[in-house]
PLY file of the C-alpha trace (Angstrom):
ply
format ascii 1.0
element vertex 84
property float x
property float y
property float z
element edge 83
property int vertex1
property int vertex2
end_header
1.02 188.63 132.74
1.46 184.65 133.92
2.17 182.95 137.09
4.88 181.02 136.76
3.73 178.52 139.23
0.14 177.98 138.01
1.28 178.68 134.32
-2.02 180.76 134.32
-2.94 183.94 132.97
-3.43 186.80 136.08
-3.74 189.47 133.39
-3.75 190.65 129.84
-3.28 193.58 127.97
-5.82 192.96 124.96
-8.10 189.80 126.09
-9.73 189.22 129.11
-11.08 185.67 128.55
-7.55 184.46 128.82
-7.39 185.44 132.42
-6.74 182.20 134.40
-6.69 180.31 131.32
-3.26 177.77 130.73
-0.24 179.81 129.25
1.47 176.27 128.88
-0.87 174.86 126.14
-1.14 178.31 124.17
0.04 177.25 120.35
0.91 179.82 117.50
-1.50 178.48 114.45
1.16 176.34 112.82
1.18 174.28 115.92
4.42 175.61 117.66
4.37 175.80 121.08
4.07 179.84 122.51
3.35 179.13 126.46
6.20 176.20 127.35
8.86 177.95 125.51
8.29 181.23 127.36
8.02 179.78 130.87
11.01 177.38 130.02
12.80 180.79 129.20
12.45 182.75 132.19
13.04 179.49 134.65
16.83 179.36 133.16
17.67 183.37 133.22
15.39 186.34 134.28
14.43 187.95 130.70
14.63 186.77 126.83
13.43 186.86 123.77
10.60 184.80 121.51
9.63 184.57 118.21
6.45 183.26 116.89
3.74 183.70 114.16
0.43 185.30 116.03
-2.99 186.72 114.92
-2.29 190.64 114.47
-5.71 192.37 115.78
-4.86 195.01 113.73
-4.52 193.66 110.22
-6.24 190.13 111.12
-3.46 188.57 109.21
-0.95 185.87 110.66
2.08 187.55 111.08
5.47 187.31 112.78
5.69 188.35 116.43
8.50 188.95 118.61
8.13 188.84 122.29
10.39 190.11 124.89
9.59 188.02 128.51
10.90 188.75 131.69
10.12 187.04 135.19
9.26 189.66 137.82
9.09 187.78 141.20
6.98 184.90 140.21
5.62 186.21 137.16
6.17 185.97 133.12
5.91 189.60 131.99
5.53 189.50 128.07
5.28 192.17 125.99
5.55 192.18 121.77
5.48 193.34 118.44
4.52 192.20 115.07
7.24 192.21 112.13
5.00 191.73 109.31
0 1
1 2
2 3
3 4
4 5
5 6
6 7
7 8
8 9
9 10
10 11
11 12
12 13
13 14
14 15
15 16
16 17
17 18
18 19
19 20
20 21
21 22
22 23
23 24
24 25
25 26
26 27
27 28
28 29
29 30
30 31
31 32
32 33
33 34
34 35
35 36
36 37
37 38
38 39
39 40
40 41
41 42
42 43
43 44
44 45
45 46
46 47
47 48
48 49
49 50
50 51
51 52
52 53
53 54
54 55
55 56
56 57
57 58
58 59
59 60
60 61
61 62
62 63
63 64
64 65
65 66
66 67
67 68
68 69
69 70
70 71
71 72
72 73
73 74
74 75
75 76
76 77
77 78
78 79
79 80
80 81
81 82
82 83
């Protein structure tokens, strides 16, 4: 969960060290922006989807990840799954 005004994580399901870090600076391992496109998406519409590559914590491999994002109040809420 990210505050859309401050662009900072306010919660994370698996990595508490991310709380209060700048989501807008997040990029995938290949340098593709992750944070900015998701923040831009919820500025334009209440929900959407975004695909990128990320390290799967189960396999430790860089895999395709599909995220569903939704704006809830002043927060971006995202959930995702790995598609291999």
